C-alpha positions in Angstrom: 26.8 -7.3 1.4 26.5 -8.7 -2.2 27.5 -6.5 -5.3 28.4 -7.2 -8.9 32.0 -5.9 -9.5 32.6 -7.1 -13.2 30.5 -8.6 -16.2 31.0 -9.7 -19.6 27.8 -9.3 -21.8 30.0 -10.0 -24.8 30.1 -13.7 -23.7 26.4 -14.2 -24.0 26.2 -12.8 -27.7 29.4 -14.8 -28.8 29.0 -18.1 -26.9 26.3 -20.6 -25.9 26.3 -20.5 -22.1 24.7 -23.6 -21.0 25.5 -23.4 -17.0 26.2 -20.5 -15.0 27.2 -20.8 -11.6 27.6 -17.9 -8.8 31.0 -17.9 -6.9 32.6 -15.6 -4.5 35.8 -14.5 -3.2 36.8 -13.0 0.4 39.1 -9.9 -0.3 40.8 -8.1 2.6 43.1 -5.5 3.2 43.7 -2.9 0.2 41.5 -4.8 -2.2 38.4 -4.1 -0.6 39.3 -0.7 0.4 39.7 0.5 -3.0 36.5 -1.5 -4.0 34.7 0.4 -1.1 36.2 3.5 -2.3 34.7 3.4 -5.6 31.3 3.0 -4.3 31.0 6.4 -3.0 
């Protein structure tokens, strides 16, 4: 399951972005529970 949690559209306006990378983290416990509850 992949979903966007945060983005910063102002950064593209204020800065020149030459490279982008996609990263990820593993959430466990209360963090993932709160994110899943917001999806409902």
